[in-house]
ROFITI-751092 format. One record per residue: x, y negated, z negated of N, C-alpha, C in turn; residue number from 1. Coordinates in nm, 4 decimals, always signed. Layout:
! ROFITI-751092
+----------+----------+----------+----------+----------+----------+----------+----------+----------+-----+
:      n.x :      n.y :      n.z :     ca.x :     ca.y :     ca.z :      c.x :      c.y :      c.z :  nr :
+----------+----------+----------+----------+----------+----------+----------+----------+----------+-----+
:        X :        Y :        Z :        X :        Y :        Z :        X :        Y :        Z : NUM :
...
+----------+----------+----------+----------+----------+----------+----------+----------+----------+-----+
END
This chain:
! ROFITI-751092
+----------+----------+----------+----------+----------+----------+----------+----------+----------+-----+
:      n.x :      n.y :      n.z :     ca.x :     ca.y :     ca.z :      c.x :      c.y :      c.z :  nr :
+----------+----------+----------+----------+----------+----------+----------+----------+----------+-----+
: +15.3690 :  +3.3808 :  -1.0752 : +15.2824 :  +3.4183 :  -1.1856 : +15.2945 :  +3.3113 :  -1.2948 :   1 :
: +15.1822 :  +3.2636 :  -1.3396 : +15.1752 :  +3.1534 :  -1.4351 : +15.2441 :  +3.1856 :  -1.5673 :   2 :
: +15.2296 :  +3.3057 :  -1.6164 : +15.2901 :  +3.3444 :  -1.7456 : +15.4417 :  +3.3332 :  -1.7371 :   3 :
: +15.4992 :  +3.3851 :  -1.6302 : +15.6452 :  +3.3805 :  -1.6126 : +15.6935 :  +3.2361 :  -1.6045 :   4 :
: +15.6236 :  +3.1535 :  -1.5297 : +15.6633 :  +3.0130 :  -1.5142 : +15.6612 :  +2.9401 :  -1.6474 :   5 :
: +15.5529 :  +2.9567 :  -1.7230 : +15.5397 :  +2.8852 :  -1.8513 : +15.6407 :  +2.9301 :  -1.9561 :   6 :
: +15.6758 :  +3.0587 :  -1.9531 : +15.7687 :  +3.1099 :  -2.0537 : +15.9135 :  +3.1099 :  -2.0071 :   7 :
: +15.9356 :  +3.0727 :  -1.8814 : +16.0715 :  +3.0697 :  -1.8287 : +16.1306 :  +3.2090 :  -1.8109 :   8 :
: +16.0460 :  +3.3045 :  -1.7767 : +16.0895 :  +3.4423 :  -1.7554 : +16.0750 :  +3.4780 :  -1.6086 :   9 :
: +16.1423 :  +3.5819 :  -1.5669 : +16.1277 :  +3.6312 :  -1.4304 : +15.9937 :  +3.7040 :  -1.4190 :  10 :
: +15.9326 :  +3.6971 :  -1.3028 : +15.8036 :  +3.7611 :  -1.2794 : +15.8112 :  +3.9115 :  -1.3058 :  11 :
: +15.9203 :  +3.9752 :  -1.2652 : +15.9331 :  +4.1202 :  -1.2863 : +15.9413 :  +4.1537 :  -1.4352 :  12 :
: +16.0007 :  +4.0643 :  -1.5144 : +16.0072 :  +4.0869 :  -1.6596 : +15.8671 :  +4.0860 :  -1.7192 :  13 :
: +15.7877 :  +3.9880 :  -1.6812 : +15.6501 :  +3.9780 :  -1.7311 : +15.5699 :  +4.0998 :  -1.6871 :  14 :
: +15.5857 :  +4.1401 :  -1.5625 : +15.5140 :  +4.2571 :  -1.5116 : +15.5522 :  +4.3823 :  -1.5905 :  15 :
: +15.6797 :  +4.4018 :  -1.6148 : +15.7253 :  +4.5192 :  -1.6900 : +15.6705 :  +4.5179 :  -1.8321 :  16 :
: +15.6661 :  +4.4015 :  -1.8934 : +15.6141 :  +4.3918 :  -2.0310 : +15.4637 :  +4.4203 :  -2.0321 :  17 :
: +15.3885 :  +4.3568 :  -1.9447 : +15.2429 :  +4.3750 :  -1.9436 : +15.2027 :  +4.5176 :  -1.9087 :  18 :
: +15.2786 :  +4.5804 :  -1.8194 : +15.2466 :  +4.7169 :  -1.7775 : +15.3157 :  +4.8223 :  -1.8634 :  19 :
: +15.3884 :  +4.7777 :  -1.9635 : +15.4571 :  +4.8674 :  -2.0579 : +15.5426 :  +4.9706 :  -1.9841 :  20 :
: +15.6153 :  +4.9248 :  -1.8855 : +15.7014 :  +5.0156 :  -1.8079 : +15.8262 :  +5.0501 :  -1.8867 :  21 :
: +15.8741 :  +5.1703 :  -1.8637 : +15.9994 :  +5.2094 :  -1.9270 : +16.1135 :  +5.1374 :  -1.8553 :  22 :
: +16.2243 :  +5.1332 :  -1.9188 : +16.3392 :  +5.0642 :  -1.8613 : +16.4029 :  +4.9769 :  -1.9674 :  23 :
: +16.4415 :  +4.8549 :  -1.9279 : +16.5084 :  +4.7687 :  -2.0263 : +16.4143 :  +4.7333 :  -2.1411 :  24 :
: +16.4706 :  +4.7196 :  -2.2603 : +16.3870 :  +4.6800 :  -2.3735 : +16.3971 :  +4.5290 :  -2.3919 :  25 :
: +16.2877 :  +4.4733 :  -2.4363 : +16.2801 :  +4.3294 :  -2.4581 : +16.2578 :  +4.3030 :  -2.6060 :  26 :
: +16.2988 :  +4.1846 :  -2.6485 : +16.2802 :  +4.1497 :  -2.7898 : +16.1318 :  +4.1429 :  -2.8223 :  27 :
: +16.0998 :  +4.1814 :  -2.9444 : +15.9587 :  +4.1801 :  -2.9873 : +15.8978 :  +4.0422 :  -2.9732 :  28 :
: +15.9754 :  +3.9407 :  -3.0026 : +15.9256 :  +3.8043 :  -2.9926 : +15.8870 :  +3.7718 :  -2.8470 :  29 :
: +15.9666 :  +3.8158 :  -2.7513 : +15.9373 :  +3.7917 :  -2.6097 : +15.8093 :  +3.8646 :  -2.5700 :  30 :
: +15.7977 :  +3.9893 :  -2.6119 : +15.6784 :  +4.0688 :  -2.5806 : +15.5546 :  +4.0028 :  -2.6402 :  31 :
: +15.5651 :  +3.9610 :  -2.7649 : +15.4527 :  +3.8957 :  -2.8329 : +15.4130 :  +3.7677 :  -2.7597 :  32 :
: +15.5109 :  +3.6863 :  -2.7184 : +15.4821 :  +3.5613 :  -2.6475 : +15.4110 :  +3.5886 :  -2.5144 :  33 :
: +15.4557 :  +3.6914 :  -2.4409 : +15.3940 :  +3.7248 :  -2.3126 : +15.2476 :  +3.7632 :  -2.3331 :  34 :
: +15.2216 :  +3.8506 :  -2.4295 : +15.0834 :  +3.8947 :  -2.4520 : +14.9962 :  +3.7819 :  -2.5075 :  35 :
: +15.0495 :  +3.6961 :  -2.5934 : +14.9708 :  +3.5851 :  -2.6470 : +14.9312 :  +3.4881 :  -2.5362 :  36 :
: +15.0268 :  +3.4547 :  -2.4499 : +14.9959 :  +3.3628 :  -2.3405 : +14.8996 :  +3.4281 :  -2.2412 :  37 :
: +14.9184 :  +3.5546 :  -2.2151 : +14.8273 :  +3.6250 :  -2.1240 : +14.6846 :  +3.6198 :  -2.1777 :  38 :
: +14.6700 :  +3.6435 :  -2.3075 : +14.5369 :  +3.6376 :  -2.3695 : +14.4797 :  +3.4968 :  -2.3587 :  39 :
: +14.5607 :  +3.3967 :  -2.3869 : +14.5169 :  +3.2570 :  -2.3807 : +14.4711 :  +3.2193 :  -2.2399 :  40 :
: +14.5421 :  +3.2697 :  -2.1399 : +14.5080 :  +3.2375 :  -2.0012 : +14.3943 :  +3.3237 :  -1.9463 :  41 :
: +14.3432 :  +3.4158 :  -2.0278 : +14.2333 :  +3.5010 :  -1.9833 : +14.2770 :  +3.6101 :  -1.8868 :  42 :
: +14.3991 :  +3.6572 :  -1.9047 : +14.4515 :  +3.7623 :  -1.8176 : +14.3606 :  +3.8845 :  -1.8215 :  43 :
: +14.3267 :  +3.9437 :  -1.7073 : +14.2372 :  +4.0607 :  -1.7039 : +14.3113 :  +4.1890 :  -1.7447 :  44 :
: +14.3157 :  +4.2173 :  -1.8727 : +14.3896 :  +4.3329 :  -1.9241 : +14.3355 :  +4.4653 :  -1.8706 :  45 :
: +14.2090 :  +4.4698 :  -1.8277 : +14.1533 :  +4.5940 :  -1.7748 : +14.2195 :  +4.6336 :  -1.6430 :  46 :
: +14.2898 :  +4.5399 :  -1.5791 : +14.3589 :  +4.5712 :  -1.4534 : +14.4985 :  +4.6282 :  -1.4755 :  47 :
: +14.5423 :  +4.6296 :  -1.5990 : +14.6750 :  +4.6826 :  -1.6278 : +14.6784 :  +4.8329 :  -1.6111 :  48 :
: +14.7935 :  +4.8826 :  -1.5745 : +14.8130 :  +5.0269 :  -1.5649 : +14.8288 :  +5.0812 :  -1.7064 :  49 :
: +14.7708 :  +5.1951 :  -1.7312 : +14.7851 :  +5.2599 :  -1.8608 : +14.8608 :  +5.3897 :  -1.8406 :  50 :
: +14.9503 :  +5.4166 :  -1.9302 : +15.0258 :  +5.5398 :  -1.9209 : +14.9311 :  +5.6576 :  -1.9379 :  51 :
: +14.9430 :  +5.7525 :  -1.8484 : +14.8559 :  +5.8693 :  -1.8528 : +14.9208 :  +5.9774 :  -1.9379 :  52 :
: +14.8501 :  +6.0230 :  -2.0366 : +14.8996 :  +6.1318 :  -2.1196 : +14.8024 :  +6.2471 :  -2.1110 :  53 :
: +14.8532 :  +6.3617 :  -2.0751 : +14.7686 :  +6.4795 :  -2.0649 : +14.7361 :  +6.5311 :  -2.2039 :  54 :
: +14.6121 :  +6.5702 :  -2.2202 : +14.5706 :  +6.6259 :  -2.3493 : +14.6228 :  +6.7671 :  -2.3675 :  55 :
: +14.6378 :  +6.8402 :  -2.2589 : +14.6809 :  +6.9798 :  -2.2659 : +14.7829 :  +7.0073 :  -2.1557 :  56 :
: +14.8771 :  +7.0955 :  -2.1809 : +14.9739 :  +7.1292 :  -2.0764 : +14.9056 :  +7.2037 :  -1.9611 :  57 :
: +14.9621 :  +7.1864 :  -1.8411 : +14.9061 :  +7.2512 :  -1.7234 : +14.9781 :  +7.3818 :  -1.6951 :  58 :
: +14.9056 :  +7.4721 :  -1.6348 : +14.9615 :  +7.5988 :  -1.5884 : +14.9481 :  +7.5981 :  -1.4361 :  59 :
: +15.0597 :  +7.6206 :  -1.3679 : +15.0572 :  +7.6232 :  -1.2223 : +15.0072 :  +7.7601 :  -1.1773 :  60 :
: +14.9038 :  +7.7594 :  -1.0959 : +14.8447 :  +7.8829 :  -1.0442 : +14.8202 :  +7.8643 :  -0.8947 :  61 :
: +14.7774 :  +7.9679 :  -0.8302 : +14.7426 :  +7.9624 :  -0.6888 : +14.6282 :  +8.0607 :  -0.6673 :  62 :
: +14.5088 :  +8.0197 :  -0.7082 : +14.3934 :  +8.1093 :  -0.7058 : +14.2847 :  +8.0589 :  -0.6120 :  63 :
: +14.2330 :  +8.1442 :  -0.5253 : +14.1170 :  +8.1038 :  -0.4456 : +13.9932 :  +8.1002 :  -0.5350 :  64 :
: +13.9123 :  +7.9960 :  -0.5184 : +13.7900 :  +7.9819 :  -0.5982 : +13.6730 :  +7.9474 :  -0.5076 :  65 :
: +13.5551 :  +7.9840 :  -0.5540 : +13.4325 :  +7.9379 :  -0.4900 : +13.3994 :  +7.8050 :  -0.5555 :  66 :
: +13.3693 :  +7.7059 :  -0.4755 : +13.3399 :  +7.5721 :  -0.5255 : +13.1933 :  +7.5403 :  -0.5000 :  67 :
: +13.1221 :  +7.5033 :  -0.6063 : +12.9829 :  +7.4608 :  -0.5931 : +12.9744 :  +7.3140 :  -0.6289 :  68 :
: +12.9035 :  +7.2389 :  -0.5490 : +12.8826 :  +7.0964 :  -0.5724 : +12.7358 :  +7.0786 :  -0.6082 :  69 :
: +12.7111 :  +7.0196 :  -0.7256 : +12.5746 :  +7.0000 :  -0.7735 : +12.5401 :  +6.8515 :  -0.7743 :  70 :
: +12.4261 :  +6.8165 :  -0.7192 : +12.3789 :  +6.6775 :  -0.7180 : +12.3410 :  +6.6352 :  -0.8594 :  71 :
: +12.3068 :  +6.5086 :  -0.8741 : +12.2782 :  +6.4507 :  -1.0051 : +12.1769 :  +6.5304 :  -1.0865 :  72 :
: +12.0725 :  +6.5783 :  -1.0270 : +11.9709 :  +6.6537 :  -1.0996 : +12.0075 :  +6.7983 :  -1.1278 :  73 :
: +12.1215 :  +6.8431 :  -1.0785 : +12.1645 :  +6.9805 :  -1.1013 : +12.1354 :  +7.0750 :  -0.9858 :  74 :
: +12.0720 :  +7.0227 :  -0.8797 : +12.0430 :  +7.1070 :  -0.7634 : +12.1709 :  +7.1302 :  -0.6836 :  75 :
: +12.1846 :  +7.2490 :  -0.6278 : +12.3016 :  +7.2817 :  -0.5471 : +12.3042 :  +7.1928 :  -0.4232 :  76 :
: +12.4131 :  +7.1209 :  -0.4036 : +12.4294 :  +7.0295 :  -0.2900 : +12.5061 :  +7.0980 :  -0.1766 :  77 :
: +12.6120 :  +7.1698 :  -0.2115 : +12.6923 :  +7.2412 :  -0.1124 : +12.7769 :  +7.3460 :  -0.1837 :  78 :
: +12.8191 :  +7.4456 :  -0.1097 : +12.9037 :  +7.5498 :  -0.1678 : +13.0117 :  +7.5850 :  -0.0659 :  79 :
: +13.1350 :  +7.5949 :  -0.1142 : +13.2461 :  +7.6273 :  -0.0249 : +13.3585 :  +7.6941 :  -0.1023 :  80 :
: +13.4793 :  +7.6711 :  -0.0577 : +13.5954 :  +7.7316 :  -0.1229 : +13.7020 :  +7.6257 :  -0.1473 :  81 :
: +13.7962 :  +7.6609 :  -0.2336 : +13.9109 :  +7.5744 :  -0.2630 : +14.0203 :  +7.6637 :  -0.3200 :  82 :
: +14.1360 :  +7.6037 :  -0.3410 : +14.2461 :  +7.6739 :  -0.4048 : +14.2774 :  +7.6013 :  -0.5345 :  83 :
: +14.2735 :  +7.6751 :  -0.6431 : +14.3048 :  +7.6209 :  -0.7751 : +14.4562 :  +7.6183 :  -0.7886 :  84 :
: +14.5151 :  +7.4982 :  -0.8040 : +14.6611 :  +7.4846 :  -0.8090 : +14.7129 :  +7.4659 :  -0.9510 :  85 :
: +14.6471 :  +7.3861 :  -1.0278 : +14.6860 :  +7.3601 :  -1.1668 : +14.5620 :  +7.3738 :  -1.2524 :  86 :
: +14.5810 :  +7.4241 :  -1.3742 : +14.4679 :  +7.4355 :  -1.4653 : +14.5177 :  +7.4086 :  -1.6070 :  87 :
: +14.4352 :  +7.3437 :  -1.6855 : +14.4629 :  +7.3205 :  -1.8269 : +14.3322 :  +7.3405 :  -1.9023 :  88 :
: +14.3359 :  +7.3223 :  -2.0321 : +14.2128 :  +7.3367 :  -2.1104 : +14.1129 :  +7.2257 :  -2.0814 :  89 :
: +14.1600 :  +7.1156 :  -2.0236 : +14.0690 :  +7.0039 :  -2.0006 : +14.0315 :  +6.9829 :  -1.8541 :  90 :
: +14.0998 :  +7.0499 :  -1.7607 : +14.0653 :  +7.0271 :  -1.6215 : +14.1471 :  +7.1102 :  -1.5256 :  91 :
: +14.1268 :  +7.0815 :  -1.3966 : +14.1942 :  +7.1591 :  -1.2927 : +14.2153 :  +7.0728 :  -1.1698 :  92 :
: +14.3137 :  +7.1126 :  -1.0911 : +14.3401 :  +7.0487 :  -0.9629 : +14.3026 :  +7.1473 :  -0.8535 :  93 :
: +14.2142 :  +7.1041 :  -0.7655 : +14.1685 :  +7.1873 :  -0.6541 : +14.2214 :  +7.1286 :  -0.5250 :  94 :
: +14.2731 :  +7.2137 :  -0.4386 : +14.3225 :  +7.1675 :  -0.3097 : +14.2628 :  +7.2532 :  -0.1992 :  95 :
: +14.2800 :  +7.2080 :  -0.0771 : +14.2314 :  +7.2774 :  +0.0418 : +14.0812 :  +7.3058 :  +0.0323 :  96 :
: +14.0041 :  +7.2037 :  -0.0044 : +13.8589 :  +7.2189 :  -0.0132 : +13.7986 :  +7.2437 :  +0.1244 :  97 :
: +13.7103 :  +7.3403 :  +0.1311 : +13.6366 :  +7.3686 :  +0.2532 : +13.4891 :  +7.3727 :  +0.2154 :  98 :
: +13.4147 :  +7.2755 :  +0.2644 : +13.2708 :  +7.2677 :  +0.2395 : +13.1998 :  +7.2659 :  +0.3745 :  99 :
: +13.1004 :  +7.3524 :  +0.3929 : +13.0302 :  +7.3561 :  +0.5222 : +12.9730 :  +7.2210 :  +0.5635 : 100 :
: +12.9186 :  +7.1456 :  +0.4680 : +12.8622 :  +7.0150 :  +0.4996 : +12.9670 :  +6.9075 :  +0.5200 : 101 :
: +13.0918 :  +6.9337 :  +0.4800 : +13.2044 :  +6.8414 :  +0.4941 : +13.1788 :  +6.7037 :  +0.4310 : 102 :
: +13.1001 :  +6.7018 :  +0.3217 : +13.0766 :  +6.5748 :  +0.2539 : +13.0452 :  +6.6016 :  +0.1077 : 103 :
: +13.0595 :  +6.4967 :  +0.0277 : +13.0277 :  +6.5011 :  -0.1148 : +12.9161 :  +6.4012 :  -0.1414 : 104 :
: +12.8377 :  +6.4219 :  -0.2455 : +12.7296 :  +6.3264 :  -0.2764 : +12.7841 :  +6.1861 :  -0.3018 : 105 :
: +12.7086 :  +6.0853 :  -0.2652 : +12.7496 :  +5.9471 :  -0.2869 : +12.7362 :  +5.9084 :  -0.4337 : 106 :
: +12.6413 :  +5.9671 :  -0.5036 : +12.6205 :  +5.9349 :  -0.6445 : +12.6921 :  +6.0341 :  -0.7346 : 107 :
: +12.6639 :  +6.0278 :  -0.8628 : +12.7274 :  +6.1202 :  -0.9580 : +12.6966 :  +6.2660 :  -0.9232 : 108 :
: +12.7958 :  +6.3516 :  -0.9422 : +12.7755 :  +6.4939 :  -0.9178 : +12.8670 :  +6.5744 :  -1.0085 : 109 :
: +12.8368 :  +6.7012 :  -1.0215 : +12.9223 :  +6.7910 :  -1.0983 : +12.9709 :  +6.9022 :  -1.0063 : 110 :
: +13.0722 :  +6.9715 :  -1.0539 : +13.1337 :  +7.0797 :  -0.9776 : +13.1286 :  +7.2077 :  -1.0576 : 111 :
: +13.1286 :  +7.3162 :  -0.9883 : +13.1406 :  +7.4460 :  -1.0516 : +13.2461 :  +7.5258 :  -0.9770 : 112 :
: +13.3366 :  +7.5904 :  -1.0505 : +13.4352 :  +7.6760 :  -0.9847 : +13.4215 :  +7.8172 :  -1.0395 : 113 :
: +13.4413 :  +7.9123 :  -0.9504 : +13.4350 :  +8.0528 :  -0.9879 : +13.5505 :  +8.1230 :  -0.9191 : 114 :
: +13.6382 :  +8.1849 :  -0.9984 : +13.7522 :  +8.2569 :  -0.9439 : +13.6998 :  +8.3740 :  -0.8620 : 115 :
: +13.7579 :  +8.3973 :  -0.7457 : +13.7086 :  +8.5005 :  -0.6551 : +13.7639 :  +8.6399 :  -0.6840 : 116 :
: +13.8616 :  +8.6482 :  -0.7748 : +13.9187 :  +8.7789 :  -0.8073 : +13.9506 :  +8.7848 :  -0.9561 : 117 :
: +13.9627 :  +8.9038 :  -1.0094 : +14.0004 :  +8.9197 :  -1.1490 : +13.8817 :  +8.9239 :  -1.2430 : 118 :
: +13.9091 :  +8.9295 :  -1.3734 : +13.8032 :  +8.9479 :  -1.4731 : +13.7086 :  +8.8287 :  -1.4878 : 119 :
: +13.7478 :  +8.7125 :  -1.4414 : +13.6626 :  +8.5935 :  -1.4561 : +13.5784 :  +8.5649 :  -1.3322 : 120 :
: +13.5737 :  +8.6583 :  -1.2382 : +13.5074 :  +8.6301 :  -1.1105 : +13.3579 :  +8.6021 :  -1.1226 : 121 :
: +13.2961 :  +8.6398 :  -1.2323 : +13.1529 :  +8.6136 :  -1.2481 : +13.1250 :  +8.4905 :  -1.3335 : 122 :
: +13.2293 :  +8.4232 :  -1.3806 : +13.2143 :  +8.3087 :  -1.4699 : +13.2317 :  +8.1786 :  -1.3933 : 123 :
: +13.1308 :  +8.0910 :  -1.4016 : +13.1425 :  +7.9585 :  -1.3401 : +13.1798 :  +7.8579 :  -1.4478 : 124 :
: +13.2785 :  +7.7758 :  -1.4178 : +13.3207 :  +7.6686 :  -1.5083 : +13.2819 :  +7.5375 :  -1.4427 : 125 :
: +13.2110 :  +7.4539 :  -1.5169 : +13.1625 :  +7.3275 :  -1.4608 : +13.2441 :  +7.2100 :  -1.5108 : 126 :
: +13.2460 :  +7.1067 :  -1.4271 : +13.3189 :  +6.9856 :  -1.4620 : +13.2737 :  +6.8697 :  -1.3765 : 127 :
: +13.3390 :  +6.7588 :  -1.3980 : +13.3077 :  +6.6383 :  -1.3202 : +13.4327 :  +6.5948 :  -1.2449 : 128 :
: +13.4158 :  +6.5387 :  -1.1264 : +13.5331 :  +6.4940 :  -1.0505 : +13.5951 :  +6.3708 :  -1.1153 : 129 :
: +13.7270 :  +6.3655 :  -1.1182 : +13.7948 :  +6.2483 :  -1.1734 : +13.8881 :  +6.1825 :  -1.0726 : 130 :
: +13.9239 :  +6.2546 :  -0.9658 : +14.0127 :  +6.1963 :  -0.8660 : +14.0027 :  +6.2750 :  -0.7360 : 131 :
: +13.9990 :  +6.2024 :  -0.6259 : +14.0030 :  +6.2643 :  -0.4936 : +14.1380 :  +6.2325 :  -0.4317 : 132 :
: +14.1907 :  +6.3260 :  -0.3540 : +14.3145 :  +6.2990 :  -0.2818 : +14.2992 :  +6.3530 :  -0.1398 : 133 :
: +14.3597 :  +6.2830 :  -0.0474 : +14.3525 :  +6.3226 :  +0.0921 : +14.4925 :  +6.3550 :  +0.1398 : 134 :
: +14.5146 :  +6.4818 :  +0.1723 : +14.6430 :  +6.5236 :  +0.2259 : +14.6410 :  +6.5127 :  +0.3769 : 135 :
: +14.7426 :  +6.5691 :  +0.4399 : +14.7483 :  +6.5654 :  +0.5862 : +14.6238 :  +6.6232 :  +0.6506 : 136 :
: +14.5925 :  +6.7444 :  +0.6096 : +14.4791 :  +6.8118 :  +0.6737 : +14.3743 :  +6.8586 :  +0.5741 : 137 :
: +14.3907 :  +6.8241 :  +0.4469 : +14.3007 :  +6.8818 :  +0.3475 : +14.2615 :  +6.7798 :  +0.2413 : 138 :
: +14.1469 :  +6.8047 :  +0.1842 : +14.0949 :  +6.7239 :  +0.0748 : +14.1292 :  +6.7920 :  -0.0565 : 139 :
: +14.1729 :  +6.7147 :  -0.1539 : +14.2005 :  +6.7668 :  -0.2869 : +14.1122 :  +6.6965 :  -0.3880 : 140 :
: +14.0947 :  +6.7577 :  -0.5021 : +14.0053 :  +6.7020 :  -0.6021 : +14.0514 :  +6.7455 :  -0.7402 : 141 :
: +14.0566 :  +6.6528 :  -0.8325 : +14.0856 :  +6.6872 :  -0.9713 : +13.9537 :  +6.6826 :  -1.0471 : 142 :
: +13.9347 :  +6.7793 :  -1.1351 : +13.8106 :  +6.7827 :  -1.2122 : +13.8412 :  +6.7951 :  -1.3598 : 143 :
: +13.7573 :  +6.7323 :  -1.4395 : +13.7661 :  +6.7438 :  -1.5852 : +13.6538 :  +6.8361 :  -1.6286 : 144 :
: +13.6888 :  +6.9390 :  -1.7041 : +13.5868 :  +7.0331 :  -1.7477 : +13.4919 :  +6.9657 :  -1.8444 : 145 :
: +13.3658 :  +7.0053 :  -1.8384 : +13.2678 :  +6.9583 :  -1.9357 : +13.3006 :  +7.0230 :  -2.0690 : 146 :
: +13.2728 :  +6.9567 :  -2.1788 : +13.3135 :  +7.0057 :  -2.3108 : +13.2593 :  +7.1445 :  -2.3417 : 147 :
: +13.1429 :  +7.1765 :  -2.2916 : +13.0841 :  +7.3076 :  -2.3190 : +13.1603 :  +7.4198 :  -2.2488 : 148 :
: +13.2472 :  +7.3855 :  -2.1549 : +13.3175 :  +7.4851 :  -2.0750 : +13.4559 :  +7.5210 :  -2.1310 : 149 :
: +13.4913 :  +7.4672 :  -2.2472 : +13.6269 :  +7.4878 :  -2.2980 : +13.6597 :  +7.6344 :  -2.3231 : 150 :
: +13.5645 :  +7.7132 :  -2.3695 : +13.5917 :  +7.8557 :  -2.3947 : +13.6280 :  +7.9269 :  -2.2646 : 151 :
: +13.5547 :  +7.8984 :  -2.1561 : +13.5878 :  +7.9601 :  -2.0281 : +13.7225 :  +7.9098 :  -1.9773 : 152 :
: +13.7520 :  +7.7815 :  -1.9998 : +13.8802 :  +7.7257 :  -1.9567 : +13.9957 :  +7.7944 :  -2.0290 : 153 :
: +13.9784 :  +7.8238 :  -2.1567 : +14.0829 :  +7.8954 :  -2.2315 : +14.1091 :  +8.0310 :  -2.1673 : 154 :
: +14.0032 :  +8.1003 :  -2.1273 : +14.0190 :  +8.2318 :  -2.0644 : +14.0892 :  +8.2178 :  -1.9293 : 155 :
: +14.0560 :  +8.1122 :  -1.8544 : +14.1166 :  +8.0908 :  -1.7242 : +14.2654 :  +8.0598 :  -1.7378 : 156 :
: +14.3012 :  +7.9743 :  -1.8328 : +14.4424 :  +7.9402 :  -1.8546 : +14.5200 :  +8.0629 :  -1.9001 : 157 :
: +14.4596 :  +8.1445 :  -1.9843 : +14.5275 :  +8.2619 :  -2.0375 : +14.5363 :  +8.3766 :  -1.9383 : 158 :
: +14.4473 :  +8.3762 :  -1.8388 : +14.4442 :  +8.4904 :  -1.7450 : +14.5628 :  +8.4875 :  -1.6504 : 159 :
: +14.5927 :  +8.6008 :  -1.5956 : +14.6976 :  +8.6111 :  -1.4930 : +14.6338 :  +8.6199 :  -1.3557 : 160 :
: +14.5002 :  +8.6314 :  -1.3536 : +14.4193 :  +8.6472 :  -1.2312 : +14.5010 :  +8.6571 :  -1.1116 : 161 :
+----------+----------+----------+----------+----------+----------+----------+----------+----------+-----+
END
């Protein structure tokens, strides 16, 4: 790595500084020199890892939900089931997705979840997908609730369903 060579530092030191990893602390002057040289060399800062901070704490749940997938225009694309594993005021983690069509739209789409039991069973909460995960035998999906859905999300987090 060019930055490490020019500054006489180890490559792992430069990587830790640029990625803001926890661990050993470095002098401010060293950190400043690394970032200044990186900027001068046109380092692609958008490729750096950013620490993820959750906006709201998660509640671990295990609820079966009906999952609706809506295409870009809002038309129903597919409907199936999933298991809601984690939920917060800003989003949810869905696992064990089962969709009859076994596919998701290639373009932008939104999701709707409806708890299959309890007082919220008639309420659909909509969101957008933010991450897909593939387990051994199942597809998982993380969704961020749309801002208009926060009131329903509060009820879902508070419920014991």
